[in-house]
C-alpha positions in Angstrom: -37.6 23.1 -35.0 -36.0 21.1 -32.2 -35.6 21.8 -28.4 -32.1 21.9 -26.9 -31.8 21.9 -23.2 -28.4 23.3 -22.2 -27.1 21.8 -18.9 -24.6 24.6 -18.5 -27.4 27.2 -18.4 -30.3 25.1 -17.4 -32.3 26.7 -20.2 -34.0 25.5 -23.4 -33.7 27.1 -26.9 -35.1 26.2 -30.3 -32.9 25.5 -33.3 -33.3 24.3 -36.9 -32.7 20.6 -37.5 -29.1 19.9 -38.5 -27.6 22.8 -36.5 -24.1 22.0 -35.2 -23.1 22.2 -31.6 -20.6 24.9 -32.5 -23.4 27.0 -33.9 -25.5 26.5 -30.8 -22.7 27.4 -28.4 -22.9 31.1 -29.2 -26.6 31.2 -28.3 -26.0 30.1 -24.7 -24.4 32.5 -22.3 -22.4 31.0 -19.4 -19.0 31.4 -17.7 -16.3 30.0 -20.0 -13.0 30.3 -18.2 -11.4 28.0 -20.8 -12.3 27.4 -24.5 -15.1 24.9 -25.1 -13.6 21.9 -27.0 -16.4 19.3 -27.0 -19.8 18.5 -25.7 -22.0 15.7 -24.4 -25.3 15.0 -26.2 -27.6 12.9 -24.1 -24.5 11.9 -22.1 -22.6 10.8 -25.2 -19.3 12.6 -26.1 -19.5 14.4 -29.4 -17.3 16.9 -31.3 -18.5 20.5 -31.8 -19.2 19.9 -35.5 -21.8 17.3 -34.6 -25.2 18.1 -36.2 -28.3 17.6 -34.1 -31.6 16.4 -35.7 -33.7 15.7 -32.6 -34.4 17.4 -29.3 -31.5 16.7 -27.0 -29.8 17.6 -23.7 -26.4 19.2 -24.4 -23.5 20.0 -22.0 -20.6 22.0 -23.4 -17.2 21.0 -22.0 -13.8 22.6 -21.7 -10.5 20.8 -21.3 -11.0 20.2 -17.6 -13.5 17.4 -18.5 -12.1 13.9 -19.0 -14.0 13.3 -22.2 -12.9 16.7 -23.5 -9.2 16.1 -22.9 -9.5 12.8 -24.9 -10.9 14.9 -27.8 -8.0 17.4 -27.5 -5.4 14.6 -27.2 -6.7 12.7 -30.3 -6.7 15.9 -32.3 -3.1 16.7 -31.2 -2.1 13.2 -32.4 -3.5 13.9 -35.8 -1.7 17.2 -35.9 1.5 15.4 -35.1 0.8 12.8 -37.8 0.1 15.4 -40.5 3.3 17.3 -39.7 5.3 14.0 -39.9 3.8 13.1 -43.3 4.4 16.7 -44.6 8.1 16.7 -43.4 9.1 13.1 -43.7 7.2 11.3 -46.5 7.0 7.5 -46.2 7.8 7.7 -42.5 5.9 5.7 -39.8 4.5 7.3 -36.7 4.1 5.1 -33.6 2.2 6.5 -30.7 3.2 4.0 -28.1 2.2 4.6 -24.5 1.4 7.3 -22.0 4.3 8.2 -19.7 5.6 11.3 -17.8 2.2 13.0 -18.2 2.5 12.8 -21.9 2.6 10.3 -24.8 5.8 8.6 -25.9 6.0 8.5 -29.7 8.5 7.5 -32.3 8.8 8.4 -36.0 10.7 6.0 -38.1 11.9 7.5 -41.4 11.9 5.6 -44.7 15.5 4.6 -44.1 14.6 3.1 -40.7 16.3 5.9 -38.7 14.5 7.7 -35.9 14.3 11.5 -35.7 17.2 13.4 -34.2 16.9 16.5 -32.0 17.1 18.9 -34.9 14.4 17.0 -36.8 12.1 17.1 -33.7 12.6 20.9 -33.7 11.5 21.0 -37.4 8.5 18.9 -36.5 7.5 21.2 -33.7 7.8 24.2 -36.1 5.7 22.5 -38.7 3.0 21.6 -36.2 2.9 25.3 -35.0 2.5 26.4 -38.7 -0.5 24.0 -39.2 -2.1 25.3 -36.0 -1.8 28.9 -37.4 -3.4 27.8 -40.6 -6.4 26.7 -38.6 -7.1 23.7 -40.9 -10.5 21.9 -40.4 -10.7 18.3 -39.2 -13.2 16.5 -41.4 -15.1 13.4 -40.4 -16.2 10.9 -43.1 -18.5 7.9 -42.8 -17.9 5.0 -45.1 -18.8 1.3 -45.6 -16.2 -0.8 -43.8 -15.0 -2.3 -47.1 -14.4 1.1 -48.6 -12.5 2.3 -45.5 -10.3 -0.8 -45.7 -9.5 -0.1 -49.3 -8.5 3.5 -48.4 -6.1 2.4 -45.7 -4.7 -0.5 -47.9 -3.9 2.2 -50.5 -2.1 4.1 -47.7 -0.2 1.0 -46.7 -1.6 1.3 -43.1 -2.1 -2.4 -42.5 -2.5 -1.8 -38.7 -5.8 0.0 -39.5 -6.8 -2.6 -42.1 -6.4 -5.4 -39.6 -8.4 -3.5 -37.0 -11.3 -2.7 -39.4 -11.3 -6.2 -40.9 -11.9 -7.7 -37.4 -14.3 -5.0 -36.1 -17.5 -6.7 -37.2 -19.0 -3.3 -38.1 -20.8 -2.4 -41.3 -19.8 1.3 -41.4 -17.0 3.3 -39.8 -15.7 6.8 -39.5 -12.3 8.1 -40.7 -10.8 11.7 -40.7 -8.9 13.9 -43.0 -6.7 16.9 -42.2 -5.9 18.6 -45.5 -4.7 15.8 -47.8 -3.8 13.5 -44.9 -6.2 10.6 -43.9 -6.2 8.9 -40.5 -8.5 6.9 -38.2 -9.5 7.7 -34.6 -12.0 5.9 -32.5 -13.4 9.1 -31.0 -14.3 12.6 -32.0 -11.9 15.4 -32.9 -11.8 19.2 -32.5 -13.3 21.4 -35.2 -9.9 22.6 -36.4 -6.2 22.8 -35.6 -6.6 26.4 -34.3 -8.0 24.9 -31.1 -4.7 23.3 -30.3 -3.2 26.2 -28.5 -1.1 24.5 -25.8 1.2 21.5 -26.4 4.8 20.6 -26.9 7.0 17.8 -28.2 10.5 17.2 -26.9 13.2 14.5 -27.1 12.5 11.5 -24.8 14.6 8.3 -24.7 15.0 7.3 -28.3 11.8 9.0 -29.4 9.9 12.0 -28.2 7.3 13.0 -25.7 4.1 14.6 -26.8 2.9 16.9 -24.0 -0.6 18.1 -23.3 -2.3 20.6 -21.0 -2.8 19.9 -17.3 -6.5 19.0 -17.0 -6.7 20.7 -13.6 -4.8 23.8 -14.6 -5.4 24.0 -18.4 -3.3 27.2 -18.8 -0.1 25.2 -18.4 1.4 21.9 -19.6 1.1 18.9 -17.4 4.4 18.6 -15.5 6.9 16.3 -17.0 7.9 13.6 -14.5 11.0 11.4 -15.1 10.0 7.8 -15.0 13.0 5.7 -16.1 11.9 2.5 -14.3 8.4 2.8 -15.8 9.8 3.3 -19.2 12.0 0.1 -18.7 8.8 -1.8 -17.9 7.2 -0.5 -21.1 10.2 -1.6 -23.1 10.0 -5.1 -21.5 6.3 -5.3 -22.5 7.2 -4.3 -26.0 9.7 -7.2 -26.1 7.0 -9.6 -24.9 4.7 -8.4 -27.8 7.5 -9.0 -30.3 8.0 -12.5 -28.9 4.3 -13.2 -29.4 4.3 -11.4 -32.8 1.6 -9.0 -31.8 1.7 -5.2 -31.9 -1.9 -4.1 -32.2 -5.5 -5.2 -31.4 -5.9 -6.1 -35.1 -3.0 -8.6 -34.7 -4.6 -10.1 -31.6 -8.0 -10.4 -33.3 -6.6 -12.1 -36.3 -4.7 -14.6 -34.1 -7.9 -15.3 -32.0 -10.0 -15.7 -35.1 -7.4 -18.0 -36.4 -7.8 -20.3 -33.5 -4.7 -19.2 -31.5 -6.5 -17.8 -28.4 -5.5 -20.7 -26.2 -1.9 -20.5 -27.3 -1.8 -16.7 -26.7 -3.2 -17.1 -23.2 -0.6 -19.8 -22.4 2.2 -17.6 -23.6 0.9 -14.5 -21.8 0.6 -16.5 -18.5 4.1 -18.0 -19.0 5.6 -14.5 -19.5 4.0 -13.2 -16.4 5.0 -16.2 -14.4 8.6 -15.9 -15.7 8.7 -12.3 -14.4 7.3 -13.4 -11.0 10.0 -16.2 -10.8 12.7 -13.6 -11.6 11.4 -11.3 -8.8 11.3 -14.2 -6.3 14.8 -15.3 -7.2 16.1 -11.7 -6.8 14.5 -11.5 -3.3 16.0 -14.9 -2.4 19.5 -13.7 -3.6 19.2 -10.6 -1.6 17.9 -12.5 1.5 21.0 -14.6 1.4 23.4 -11.7 0.9 25.5 -10.0 3.6 22.7 -7.5 4.1 19.7 -9.7 3.9 16.3 -8.4 2.7 13.6 -9.4 5.3 10.7 -7.0 4.3 9.1 -7.0 0.9 6.9 -4.0 0.3 4.2 -4.4 -2.3 1.9 -1.6 -3.6 -0.1 -0.6 -6.6 -3.3 1.3 -7.5 -6.8 -0.1 -7.3 -7.5 -3.3 -9.4 -3.9 -3.8 -10.3 -4.0 -7.4 -9.1 -2.0 -7.0 -5.9 -3.9 -9.9 -4.1 -3.2 -12.5 -6.8 0.4 -11.2 -7.2 1.1 -11.7 -3.5 -0.2 -15.2 -3.6 1.9 -16.1 -6.7 5.1 -14.5 -5.4 4.6 -16.3 -2.1 4.4 -19.7 -4.0 7.6 -18.8 -5.9 9.4 -17.7 -2.7 8.5 -21.1 -1.1 10.0 -22.8 -4.2 13.2 -20.8 -3.4 13.2 -22.2 0.1 11.9 -19.1 1.9 8.9 -18.9 4.2 6.8 -15.9 3.2 4.4 -14.3 5.7 1.9 -11.8 4.4 -0.2 -9.1 6.0 -1.8 -5.8 5.0 -1.5 -2.2 6.0 -5.3 -2.2 6.1 -5.2 -4.0 9.5 -3.5 -0.9 10.9 -6.2 1.5 9.8 -7.1 4.0 12.6 -10.6 3.6 14.1 -13.1 5.0 11.7 -14.0 7.9 13.9 -10.3 9.0 13.7 -10.2 8.8 9.9 -9.2 12.0 8.1 -12.1 13.7 6.2 -12.3 15.3 2.8 -13.6 18.9 2.4 -17.1 17.6 1.8 -17.1 15.8 5.1 -16.8 12.2 3.8 -14.0 9.9 5.0 -10.7 10.1 3.2 -9.8 6.4 3.3 -6.8 6.8 1.0 -5.1 9.4 3.2 -1.7 8.4 4.6 -3.0 9.3 8.1 -5.7 6.7 7.7 -3.0 4.1 8.6 -1.5 4.2 12.2 1.9 4.2 10.6 3.7 4.7 13.9 2.2 1.5 15.3 2.9 -0.4 12.1 6.5 0.7 11.9 7.0 -0.2 15.5 5.7 -3.7 15.0 7.8 -4.1 11.8 11.0 -3.1 13.7 10.1 -5.6 16.5 9.5 -8.4 14.0 12.7 -7.7 12.2 14.5 -7.8 15.5 13.1 -11.3 16.1 10.4 -10.4 18.6 7.0 -11.9 18.7 4.1 -9.4 18.3 0.4 -9.4 18.3 -1.0 -8.3 14.9 -4.2 -6.4 14.8 -7.2 -7.2 12.6 -9.3 -4.4 11.3 -13.1 -4.9 11.6 -14.5 -3.2 8.5 -18.1 -3.6 9.8 -17.5 -1.8 13.2 -14.7 0.4 11.9 -12.5 -0.6 14.8 -8.9 -2.1 14.9 -9.1 -5.2 17.1 -6.5 -7.4 18.8 -7.8 -11.0 18.7 -4.7 -12.9 19.8 -3.1 -13.3 16.3 0.6 -13.5 16.9 3.5 -13.3 14.5 7.2 -13.9 14.7 9.9 -14.1 11.9 11.8 -17.3 12.2 15.0 -18.1 10.2 14.2 -18.3 6.5 11.2 -16.1 6.8 10.5 -13.0 4.8 7.6 -10.6 5.5 5.4 -9.4 2.7 3.6 -6.2 3.5 0.9 -5.1 1.0 -1.0 -1.8 0.9 -1.4 1.4 -1.0 1.1 3.3 1.2 3.7 0.5 1.2 6.3 2.4 -0.9 5.8 5.7 0.9 9.2 6.4 2.6 7.4 7.8 5.7 5.9 4.4 6.4 9.2 2.6 7.0 11.6 5.5 7.6 13.3 3.9 10.6 13.9 0.5 8.9 17.3 0.1 7.2 17.1 0.5 3.4 19.0 -2.7 2.8 16.3 -4.7 4.7 13.6 -3.7 2.2 12.7 -4.8 -1.3 10.0 -2.7 -3.0 7.6 -3.9 -5.7 5.2 -1.7 -7.7 2.4 -3.5 -9.5 0.0 -2.0 -12.0 -1.4 -2.2 -15.5 1.6 -0.3 -16.8 0.9 -0.7 -20.5 -2.1 0.0 -22.7 -3.6 -1.8 -25.6 -2.8 -0.3 -29.0 -5.8 -0.4 -31.4 -3.4 0.6 -34.2 -0.3 2.7 -34.5 -2.2 5.9 -33.7 -4.8 4.8 -31.2 -4.2 3.5 -27.7 -6.4 2.7 -24.8 -5.6 4.6 -21.5 -4.0 2.3 -18.9 -6.6 3.4 -16.3 -9.3 1.9 -18.5 -8.0 -1.6 -17.9 -8.2 -1.2 -14.1 -11.6 0.6 -14.4 -13.1 -2.4 -16.3 -11.6 -4.8 -13.8 -13.1 -2.9 -11.0 -16.6 -2.6 -12.6 -16.7 -6.4 -13.3 -15.4 -7.3 -9.8 -17.7 -4.9 -7.9 -20.7 -6.1 -9.9 -19.9 -9.8 -9.4 -19.4 -9.4 -5.7 -22.6 -7.4 -5.4 -20.7 -4.5 -3.9 -21.5 -1.7 -6.4 -23.4 -1.3 -9.7 -21.5 -0.2 -12.8 -22.9 3.3 -12.4 -21.7 3.5 -8.8 -18.2 2.3 -9.7 -17.9 4.7 -12.6 -19.1 7.5 -10.3 -16.4 6.7 -7.7 -13.6 6.3 -10.2 -12.4 10.0 -10.6 -11.9 10.3 -6.8 -10.1 6.9 -6.8 -7.7 8.2 -9.5 -7.2 11.5 -7.7 -6.2 9.6 -4.6 -3.8 7.4 -6.5 -2.1 10.5 -8.0 -1.6 11.9 -4.6 -0.7 8.8 -2.5 0.6 6.0 -4.8 2.0 7.2 -8.1 4.6 9.6 -6.7 6.4 6.7 -5.1 6.3 4.1 -8.0 9.8 5.0 -9.1 11.0 4.1 -5.6 10.4 0.4 -6.5 13.2 -2.1 -6.9 11.1 -3.8 -9.5 7.9 -3.1 -11.4 5.4 -5.8 -12.3 3.1 -5.1 -15.3 -0.2 -6.9 -14.6 -1.7 -5.9 -17.9 -2.8 -8.9 -19.9 -2.5 -9.1 -23.7 -6.0 -10.6 -24.2 -7.6 -8.9 -21.2 -10.2 -6.8 -23.1 -11.1 -9.8 -25.3 -11.9 -11.7 -22.1 -13.5 -8.8 -20.3 -15.8 -8.1 -23.2 -17.9 -11.2 -22.3 -18.4 -9.9 -18.8 -18.4 -6.1 -19.1 -20.9 -5.6 -22.0 -24.0 -6.7 -20.1 -22.9 -4.9 -16.9 -22.1 -1.6 -18.8 -25.4 -1.8 -20.6 -27.2 -1.5 -17.3 -26.0 2.1 -16.8 -29.0 4.4 -17.3 -28.7 6.6 -20.4 -30.0 9.6 -18.5 -27.2 9.4 -15.9 -23.9 11.3 -16.1 -22.0 7.9 -15.8 -23.4 6.8 -19.2 -20.7 8.9 -20.9 -18.0 6.6 -19.6 -20.1 3.4 -20.0 -20.8 4.3 -23.7 -17.1 5.0 -24.3 -16.0 1.7 -22.7 -18.6 -0.2 -24.7 -17.5 1.4 -27.9 -13.8 0.3 -27.6 -14.7 -3.2 -26.3 -16.4 -3.8 -29.6 -13.0 -3.7 -31.3 -12.0 -7.0 -29.6 -12.8 -10.5 -30.7 -14.2 -12.2 -27.6 -12.2 -14.9 -25.9 -14.1 -17.3 -23.6 -13.3 -17.7 -19.9 -12.5 -21.4 -20.2 -9.1 -20.5 -21.8 -8.0 -18.6 -18.6 -6.3 -20.7 -15.9 -7.5 -20.5 -12.3 -4.2 -18.9 -11.1 -4.4 -16.0 -13.6 -4.5 -12.4 -12.6 -7.7 -12.0 -14.5 -9.5 -14.6 -12.2 -9.3 -12.1 -9.4 -11.8 -10.0 -11.3 -13.9 -12.3 -13.4 -14.1 -15.0 -10.7 -12.9 -18.6 -10.5 -9.6 -18.0 -8.9 -8.0 -20.9 -7.0 -5.8 -18.4 -5.1 -8.5 -16.3 -3.4 
């Protein structure tokens, strides 16, 4: 017999060795407002069909948990794939990137054509029928060579490349009926658990929609993001230029000695985009309604600081004189900072910035007046005036960077034609294969973990603990305004995880296994293992990555 401590009930029960989590669930009585879809076993995410052979701590999760929504989403993707195979034999399904609170997908039929609206309706109906059948998801473990042969037989070379370069001896794969697929995390017990979802036409493909994690009884609201989609399309073109679609492609190239070349091309493509943005600002500066104020925003660890430095250099090359300052210097005194319900300071709140003073100074600057610019003392929590003066001379553009820079309320009295807005973030995610992607937020989380650790600011455990509140603030104060941007800059880096692996593995390994944060640390470590490491020496000192791994010549 083994001892299982249930975190939900704070009680311990005995079970036979090999009992599944699903079988254990019925023995623990606790409030279940939503169906349980997964669990954590000693702080590691597991599916409900996981068998336990030793005494463990278990926490059962519904879809409101981040790790549980991943399980739900992966299972939904497999449902979509099975329906596509059943309806459209020899078709290829591409699960491309998260957007509009869903996942953008394309199905290319054997004749190369994409699905039309009627065929998407057929697909939805087929998926609903599979859900009603309540078919079991089955996990299989195999030697890596055997798994490779299976996927070679299925002509899924994206998975073959990934597995060939994984460096693992064994791997898991899944079946749903007669359909085989690969996923890098656990799935639901059966299709009957997939009670809320939808697919609908989106651009030239379709949008796979999932439940709202905060209100699981409804779908996450669809948000139109045409500019974000355009940025995704541009990134796809970049990948085509480089001949790389998935992590397997990147690994093969790196193992073939092409890492330096890939770094150089990735850097050149980013610099090309920065040059284009600078030239557009220069063009608009010299127009009949000149741009004088460049507003730059993006979420945490998006690379704003390095971007500001690099765009400033390119503006100088255009003959303009950029002057940069931050909305952070207009923070209200700490005692006046809004607070969260738990009594802690809400540093991301719009009212944290003295926006009236900031807008007044911006108007004076644009009118040619000289102003005294404050400097915020983060030690004392006081905004200070230390004699720093600023005036816009002919040929000067002002770069204002901050998380609220694109909020219309920040510059509502400044003429629209005077402003140029830039949104920067890791807009695209890495595709492990055609059916597995890495959430875009994971790129920024890893950047923040490495940067915080290297600076001695926070441990990996502390950074992971803070991350949910960081993302919640971004959803409230930054993301709603990203479509206001004149241009979007994608700071995601093709070889980023390959470089980050060298830094992040040791840092993540320091997270205690008995802490709640270990769940995320374990997940991050798991997908980092898919990447062939690339040494830092290949990364130039002006790279976006240098802001996080150290060695930047721009900081």
